[in-house]
C-alpha positions as MATLAB code, in Angstrom:
seq = 'MSSVIELPWQEERIIHQCQRLLYSFNYWLGHSLLDISGTPIEIAEALFEAPFVLVSHGTEPDPIFNYGNRKALQLWELDWQQFTQMPSRKTAEPVVQEERDRLLAETNTKGFVSNFSGVRISSTGQRFKIENGIVWNVLDQNNQRCGQAAVYSKCQFIR';
ca = [
      -0.006   -0.019   -0.066;
       1.455    3.357   -0.887;
       2.018    6.130    1.801;
      -0.507    8.436    0.194;
      -3.183    5.863    1.070;
      -1.712    5.083    4.376;
      -1.244    8.683    5.482;
      -4.146   10.214    3.380;
      -3.536   13.535    5.928;
      -0.776   14.462    3.808;
      -2.530   15.024    0.631;
      -3.331   18.475   -0.451;
      -6.907   17.993   -1.183;
      -7.417   16.357    2.220;
      -5.495   19.035    4.139;
      -7.998   21.426    2.468;
     -10.922   19.297    3.367;
      -9.861   19.212    7.148;
      -9.827   23.128    7.039;
     -13.393   23.169    5.520;
     -14.538   20.750    8.233;
     -12.938   22.679   11.034;
     -14.170   26.073    9.868;
     -17.723   24.766    9.053;
     -18.307   23.073   12.491;
     -16.930   26.331   14.200;
     -19.319   28.296   11.723;
     -22.295   26.473   12.620;
     -21.809   25.353   16.291;
     -19.879   28.379   17.545;
     -16.706   26.428   19.068;
     -13.949   24.209   17.731;
     -14.178   20.603   16.858;
     -10.678   20.002   17.810;
      -8.454   22.423   19.859;
      -5.383   22.165   17.859;
      -2.673   24.754   16.501;
       0.047   24.105   14.035;
       0.694   23.892   10.285;
      -2.386   22.735    8.020;
      -0.690   19.509    7.686;
      -0.112   19.079   11.405;
      -3.919   19.983   11.968;
      -4.825   17.400    9.139;
      -2.818   14.838   11.107;
      -4.378   15.472   14.343;
      -7.887   15.340   12.927;
      -7.068   12.120   11.245;
      -5.685   10.477   14.504;
      -8.526   12.240   16.677;
     -10.212   10.125   19.346;
     -13.546   10.591   17.726;
     -15.379    9.460   14.406;
     -15.010   12.041   11.635;
     -16.641   11.436    8.181;
     -17.682   13.641    5.357;
     -19.436   13.153    1.934;
     -20.134   15.523   -0.859;
     -22.929   16.647   -3.012;
     -23.262   14.394   -5.476;
     -26.761   12.920   -6.221;
     -25.530    9.761   -4.396;
     -23.041   11.349   -1.944;
     -19.723    9.477   -1.988;
     -17.422    9.882    1.322;
     -14.678   12.188    0.775;
     -13.104   11.901    4.231;
     -13.016    9.392    7.213;
     -10.417    9.624    9.898;
      -8.618    6.526   11.333;
     -11.583    5.688   14.009;
     -13.902    5.945   11.057;
     -11.814    3.659    8.803;
     -11.760    1.280   11.685;
     -15.343    1.246   12.797;
     -16.479    0.676    9.098;
     -13.588   -1.899    8.588;
     -12.323   -0.233    5.243;
      -9.237    1.223    4.091;
      -8.841    4.724    2.814;
      -9.489    3.773   -0.836;
     -12.473    1.750   -0.095;
     -13.905    4.309    2.180;
     -13.595    7.234   -0.099;
     -15.340    5.240   -3.170;
     -18.445    4.436   -0.932;
     -21.572    6.082   -1.203;
     -22.634    7.270    2.364;
     -26.132    5.767    2.134;
     -24.183    2.378    2.409;
     -23.527    2.969    6.102;
     -27.160    2.476    6.985;
     -29.285   -0.382    6.553;
     -32.291   -0.073    4.188;
     -34.663   -0.063    7.068;
     -33.266    3.034    8.702;
     -32.412    4.849    5.198;
     -35.483    6.918    5.570;
     -34.434    8.275    9.183;
     -30.983    8.728    7.615;
     -32.328   10.804    4.827;
     -34.632   12.873    7.050;
     -31.519   13.722    9.305;
     -29.487   14.875    6.119;
     -32.528   16.893    4.900;
     -32.665   18.760    8.226;
     -29.261   19.169    8.368;
     -29.307   20.697    4.841;
     -32.167   23.325    6.091;
     -30.816   24.167    9.676;
     -26.993   24.107    8.867;
     -26.528   21.132   11.761;
     -28.363   18.859   13.841;
     -26.875   17.782   17.208;
     -27.654   14.950   19.632;
     -28.489   12.519   16.925;
     -28.717    8.775   17.412;
     -28.756    5.944   14.758;
     -27.854    2.559   13.750;
     -25.339    2.004   11.032;
     -23.513   -1.049    9.732;
     -19.875   -1.645    8.797;
     -18.610   -3.341    5.648;
     -18.582   -6.622    7.032;
     -22.143   -6.397    8.363;
     -21.690   -5.400   12.122;
     -24.341   -2.976   13.216;
     -23.563   -0.199   15.844;
     -25.628    2.333   17.509;
     -24.214    6.251   17.339;
     -25.149    8.254   20.209;
     -24.807   12.041   20.637;
     -23.541   12.851   17.170;
     -23.529   15.998   15.301;
     -24.161   16.323   11.810;
     -23.255   19.656    9.832;
     -23.102   21.196    6.424;
     -19.508   21.538    5.256;
     -18.890   25.125    3.649;
     -16.378   25.921    1.076;
     -14.292   29.360    1.045;
     -17.186   31.320   -0.452;
     -19.696   29.926    2.401;
     -21.270   27.650   -0.014;
     -22.372   24.231    1.043;
     -20.127   21.583   -0.530;
     -20.930   18.465    1.701;
     -22.118   17.188    5.109;
     -20.005   15.863    7.792;
     -20.577   13.911   11.184;
     -18.601   13.299   14.384;
     -19.464   11.082   17.336;
     -17.399    9.488   20.160;
     -20.048    7.190   21.471;
     -21.006    3.995   19.633;
     -21.784    0.598   20.649;
     -21.763   -2.775   18.547;
     -25.373   -4.391   18.480;
     -25.557   -8.180   18.439;
];
């Protein structure tokens, strides 16, 4: 495996995505997602290694993940390349798709939704429940929506 895939936070586009994630979180919620200072690459590394799950997807008709930190990759049991080629809808079983769609639509309208809970599924079929999550719209340098992101630190596998 190449170092680019093993260390995606070193890629320029991922460094920019990390900046958008941090800026947008602060814009909508009024506080930092992660208290960190340093160079953009140091900040991108810190987000990738953060002790919480952080994911984002773009604005495609069937949005594809464009970011997942190490905790996310471990949770979904995928490597960077697999994760960033997967439509985000595939993280939810068909029976909870409607609730997931409602959450994303509400986020689109309000800018963010906090304290969300839901059941998701890993690439190997392991189900887990997310609690106290936050979903927000990701903004570009012109404050235009360019995706959505989610963060949470509390999840539990379901048998």
